DOVEX-927894 format. One record per residue: x, z, y of N, C-alpha, C in turn; residue in one letter. Coordinates in steps of 0.2 Angstrom, whole numbers, plus 5000, padded with zeros to 4 digits. Example, Ala and Ser with C-alpha at 12.3 -4.5 7.8 and 13.67 -1.06 7.14 Angstrom:
2
506650394972506250394978506650394984A506450354989506850364995506450395000S
***
This chain:
382
509951104985509851044981509950984986M510350934983510550874986510050814983N509750774988509350724985509550654987I509650614982509950544983509350494982V509050464987508550414986508850344985F508650314979508950244978508350194979L508550154984507950104987508150034986I507649994988507749924988508349894993H508549844992509049814997508749795003Q509149795009508949785015508549715015E507949715018507549655019507149645013G507149685008506749685002506249745002S506349785007505949845007505349835011L504749835008504149825012503949885017G503549865022503349915027503149985024Y502649985019502350045016502950085012S503350045008503850075005504450105009M504550075015505050095020504750165023K504150165025503850225028503850275022R503650265016503650315011504350345010Y504850305010505550335009505750375015T505650355021505850385027505450455027E504850455026504450515026504750565021S504850545015505150595010505850625013L506250575015506950595017506850645023A506550625028506450665034506150735033N505650735029505250795028505650845024K505950815019506350865014507050885018L507250845022507850865027507650925031S507050925034506750975038506651045034K506651035027506551095023507251125021K507751095023508451115022508851085017G508551035014508850995009509350945011Y509850925008510350875010510050805007Q509850755011509650695008510050635010T510150595005510450525006510050475004Q510150415007509850355005510350305003I510350284997510850234994510450164993W510750114995510450044994510949994993A510849944989511349884989511549854995P512149844996512349805002512249735002K512149695007512049625007512749595007L512949575001513649545001513649465000I513449444994513349374993512749344996L512249394997511549365000511549375007S512049395011512049415018511849345021K511349355026511149295030510849235026N510549255020510249205016509449235015R509049185015508349205014508249225007K507749275006507549305000507149254996N507349194994507049144990507549094988K507349064982507749014979508449044977G508949004979509649024977509849094981F509549104987509649164990509449224986G508849214983508549274979508949284973K509249234970509749254964510349284967W510649274973511149304975511049384977L510349394979510149464980510149504973R509949464968509949504961510649524960Y511149474961511849494959512049554964I511949554970512149604974511749674972D511149664969510749724968510949754961Q511049704956511149734949511849724946Y512249694949512949684947513449724952L513349714958513849754963513649824964F512949834965512749904967512949954961F512849944955513049994950513850014951P514249974953514949994954514950034961F514550024966514550064972514250124970S513750134966513450194964513950244961F514350214956514750254952515350284957K515550244962516050264966515850314971W515250304974514950364978514750424974K514650414968514450474964515050524962N515650494963516250534962516250604966I516050594972516050654977515450684978N514950664974514250694975514150764972T513850804976513650874974513350874967D513550914962513350914955512550944956K512350974961511751004961511250944965N511250884962510950834965510350804960T509850784963509350744960509350674962I509250624958509250554959508550534959Y508350504965507650484965507550404965V507350374960507150304960506550294964L506550264970505950274975505450224972I505550184968505050134965505250114958D504750114954504850094947505050024946Q504949984951505149914951505949904951A506249964953507049964952507249994945L506849994940506950014934507549994931G507849934933508449914930509049964931I508950004936509450054938509450114934W508950124930508850184926509450214922T509750164919510350184915510850224919P510850214926511350244930511150324931L510550334930510350404932510050444926I509950414920509550444915509850504912K510550514913510850574910510950624916N510650604921510750654927510050684929K509950734933509350754935509050694939K508450674937508150614940507350614940H507050574944506350564944506250494947V505750454944505550394946504850394949V504750364955504150364959503750304957H503150304954502750244952502250234957C502250164959501750144964501150104962H501350044959500850004956501249954951D500849934946501149894940500849824941F500649804946500349734947500849674945I501449684947501949624945502049634937A502149694935502249694927501649674923L501049694926500449674922500349594923K500549564928500449494929500949454924S501549484924502049454919501849464912A501449514910501149514903500549474902Q500349434907499749394907499049434907G499149494910498449534911498149524917L498449484922498149464928498149384929I497649354926497649284926497749244933P497449284938497449254945498249254948E498649284944499349284947499849264941N499849204939500349184934501049194936P501449204931502149224932502649174928T503149144931503549104928504049144923A504349104919504749134913505249184916W505549164922506049204925505749274927T505149264930504849324932504649374926G504449344921504249384915504849414912R505449384912506049414910506249474915L506249464921506449514926505949574925Y505349564924504849624923505049654916Q505249614911505349654905505949694906Y506449674910507049714911506849774915L506449774920506249824923505849874919I505349854915505049894910505549934905L505949894902506449924897506849974901N506949964907507350014911507050074912G506450074916506150134917505850174911F505750144906505550174900506150224898R506750224900507250264898507250334902K506850334908506850394912506350444908A506450504911506150564908505650594913S505650584919505250614924504950564929N504250574930503850524934503450554939F503350524944502750544949502350484951I501750484950501350424951500850444957S500750384961500450394968499650404967I499350384961498650394960498550404953S497950434951497750444944497750374940K497550324944497550254941498250234939N498750244943499450224942499650264936T499550334936499750374931499450354924Q498850334924498550314918498950254915K499050204920499350144918500050154915E500450194919501050214917501050244909L500650284907500550304901500550244896G500250194898500150134893500750094892G501250104897501850064897502450104894F502350174894502950214891502850214883L503450214880503450214873503650284870N503650334875503850404873503450454878K503350514876503050564881503550584886K503450574892503950604897504050674898P504550704900504550774901504150794907I504150754912503650774918503250704919I502650704920502250654921501650674927N501950684933501550714938501150654942A500650674945500250634950500150664957Q500450634962500350664969500150604973I499650624977499350574982499850564987Y499850504990500250484996499950525002N500350535007500150565013500150515018A499650515023499650465028499950495034I500250455039500550475045500050515049D500150575052499750615056499550575062Q499850525064499650495070498950455069K498750445063498150415062497550465062F497250465068496750515069496150485074K495650525075495150495079495350495087I495050455091495250445098494650415101G494750395107494250365112494050305109S493450295107493150225105493150175110I492950195116492950155122493650125124N494050175124494750155126495050105121A494950125115495250085109494950015110A494250005111493949935111494249895117R494349935123494649895129495349865127I495749905123496449885121496349825116T495949835111495949785106495649715109I495149725114494849665118495449635121G495849665124496449635128496849595123E496949625117497349595112497049525110Q496449515109496149455107495749415113I495849445119495549415125494749405124N494449455122493749455121493449525122R492849525125492449595125492249615119D492449675116492249695110491949765111V491649775117491449845119490849865114S490549815111489949835106490249845099N490949835098491149845091491449785088G491749795082491949735078492049765071Y492049715066492249725059493049715059I493349765055494049755055494249755047L494849715047495149715040495949715042H496249745037497049755038497349745031I497849695031498149685024498649625025G499049625020499549565019499249515015S499649455014499349395011499449395003N499649455000499649454993499049444990T498949404984498349384981497849434981F498049494979497549544977497249574983Y497449564989497149594995496549554997K496449494994495849454994495649445001N496049415005495949405012495449345013R495549295009495049235009494349265008N494349315003493649345002493349385008G493849415012493549445018493249395023V493549335023493249275028492549255025L492549245018491949225015491449275015N491549345015491049395016490849395023I491249385028491049385035490549325036Y490749265033490249205034489649215031N489649245025488949265021488549315025Q488949365028488549415032488249385038W488549345041488249315047487649265046R487649235040487049195038486449245037K486549305035485949345034485749395039L486249395044486149455050485949425056S485649465060485449445067486049465072E486449505069487049525074487549475074K488049485079488549435080489249475081E489249525078489849565078490449525076T491049525080491649485078492049515072P492449475069492949505064493649495066L493949555066494749555067495149565061I495549525060496049535054496749545056M496949605054497649625056498149625050I498749595051499249595046499649535046G499849515040500249455040499949395043S500349345045500149285048499649255044A499049225046498549195042498849135038P498649125032498949075027498549005030T498748955027498448885028497748895026T497548925020496948925018496448965022A496749025025496349065029496249025036M496648995039496548955045496048905044L496048865038495548815036494848855036R494848905032494148945032493848955039L494348985043494048995050493848935054R494248875053494048815056493448785054E493248795047492648775044492048815045E492148875048491648925049491248905055S490548915054490148905060490248965065P490549015063490749075067491449085069Y491749025069492549025070492749065077S492349055082492549085088492449165088E492149195083492149265082492649295077D493049245074493549265069494249265073I494549325073495249335076495749365072H496349335072496949355068497449395073F497649445071498249485075498749495070L499349475071499949475067500449535068T500549575063501049625063501049665070R500549695071500449735077500849805077V501049835083501349895083500849955081E501150005078500650065076500150085081D500350085087499850105093499250065093T499349995092498849955092498449955086I498749965080498449975074497950035073L498250095076497850155076497150145081I497250105086496750095091496250045088Q496450005084496049955080495549995075A495850035072495450085067494950125071Y495150155077494750195081494150155084Q494250095086493750055089493250015085G493450015078493049975074492350005072A491949955071491249985069491249995061T491649955058491649965050492349925048V492649955043493249935040493149905033F493249835032493149805026493749795022I493849815016494449815012494249795004F494049735003493849714997494349694992P494849734991495449724987495349714980S495649674976495549664969495949714965L496549734968497049784964497349814970L497649874968498049914973498449964969E498949994972499250054969498950114972G498850114978498550164982497950144987F498150104992497650084997497750125003G498250125006498350165013497850155018F497650085019497150075024496450115024P496250125017495650155016495650225020I496250265019496250335021496450335029I496850285031497050275038496350265042E495950225040495350205043494850265043A494850305038494450365038494650415042M495350425043495650475047495550465054A495450395056495250375063494550375064C494150395059493350405060493050335060G493350285055492950225054492650225047C492050205047491750195040492050145036P492150155030492550105025492050075020V492150005019491849975014492449945009I492349965003492949934998492649924992T493049904987492849884980492749944976T492249944972492149994967492549994961D493250004962493649994957494250034958K494550064953495150114954495750074956A496150094961496150164964495750164970P495350114972495050114978494450164978M494050164973493550214973493850284971N494450294969494750354968494950384975E495250344979495550364985494950374990I494450324990493850334995493350384993G493350414987492950464985492150454987G491850504989491150494991491050474998E491650465002491550445009491550365010A491650325005491650255006491050225004A490850165006490350125004490650074999T490350064993490750024988490349954987Y490749904985490549844983490549844975I490049844972489949854965490049794961T490649764962490749704958491549684958S491749654952492449634952492449554952T491949524952491949454952491949424960S492449384961492549364968491849334971K491449294967490849264970490349324972K490249374967489749424969490049474974T490749484974490949524980490749494986I490749434987490549404994489849424995V489349414991488649424992488549504993N488849544989488749614989489149644995K489749614997490049635003489649625009G489349565009488949545015488349595016A488049615010487549665011487749735013L488349755011488649815012488749815020A489049765023489149765030488449775034I487949735032487349735035487049805034E487149845029486849905028487249955033T487849955033488250005037488149995044V488149925046487949915053487249935056L486849945051486149965053485950035052N486550075050486450145049486150175056Y485750225055485550265061486150305064S486050325070486650365073486750425069K486250465066486350525062486750505055E486550455052486850435046487550415047T487650375052488350355053488850415055R488550465059488950525060489050565054E488650565049488750605043489250565039E489250505039489750465035490450475038L490450475044491150485048491350555046I490950605046491150675044491450675037K491050645032491350635025492050605025K492150555029492750515030493350565032S493150595037493750645040493850695035L493350725032493450775027493950745021L493750685019494150655013494850645015N494950625021495650605024496050665024A495750725024496150785025496550805018K496350765013496650775006497350745006K497450705011498050665011498550685017Y498650745017499050775023499750785021Q500250775026500950785025501150845021D500850905023501150965021500950975013E500350955011500250955004500650915000T500750855003501150794999501850824998F502150845004502850865003503050924999I502550975000502651034996502551014988N502150974986502050954979502650914977D502950874981503550834979504050884978I504150924983504750974983504651014976E504051044974503951084968504151044962N504050974962504250934956504950934956I505250914961505950904961506350974959Y506051034961506351094960506251104952L505751084950505551094942506051054938E506250994940506650954937507350984937I507551004943508251034944508351104939M507751134938507751194934507851184927A507651124924507551104917508251094915N
***
């Protein structure tokens, strides 16, 4: 079997999607399959930023030029080939593969739901609504789908206008380098990163600045928690550079000296950040999967997250949940959840970590790649 992965253009592929694609390609190659990754070349959009006029040039490269490139490459491609649309957001390409052996991987429908007015917090301009309509109209033409969570699979069913041949659900696997390690060594490393002694632990958050990550909410939760607690545990936020609003919230906080931002750290630092944290807070409003939840658990860090799918689906019985979907009550309940977890006895904490490690085992590479392989083979056999 030859496997062709169709992916986003260079510079448009986020970290998680890049890691997802490379993981699939590398692991299936090790199983003896020939894998190729096809992506649009930067032609008109080369050396241009992905916004404004540059963004429109990327669309031309992606949706006008790439189909010609695809057809040319396909001339010499093995007939025993499955075409993998790595993200349903590339649905406009579905006509290229709908009459071939194919599968579409579905991650989240946040942009599509926003375009349909289902997420008021994220209004979409008319151009964005048109773009999402074209994506939806595209992937509806596909026959085989793999969703990364039961929640995504359920939402997919609501968007399709026909019953697919295959509608599978396979959880993502986390990188096996996320694992427990020396807490003391981790805290020394993280302390050096922020120039502070964190030997007594810290509260950790990891995420980008997309609206649904609720990073402003993390800062508000921390401020609220400090008001009700006698503890002075610092907060470390890792991910995208803080926004103007986030910087303002820190400046206005009475606890500003205990709030630290680390931007785009290397994986070795990220893993140690998880390993040394006292608790990981992830009050996301929406997700497709929620990698940080499982990464934290695999590193032996207790997790607090929102009691909403897919966060509660991924966290299972091992996470502590904020039982609210209102931003205001998330702040109050999130603060109480932090205080609860930080005051657990040694025995209760150890039991929670055991549950976390057990839950993380469900998201292993071997299970993930074997399940993907079986679906691909089933499609090739039909």
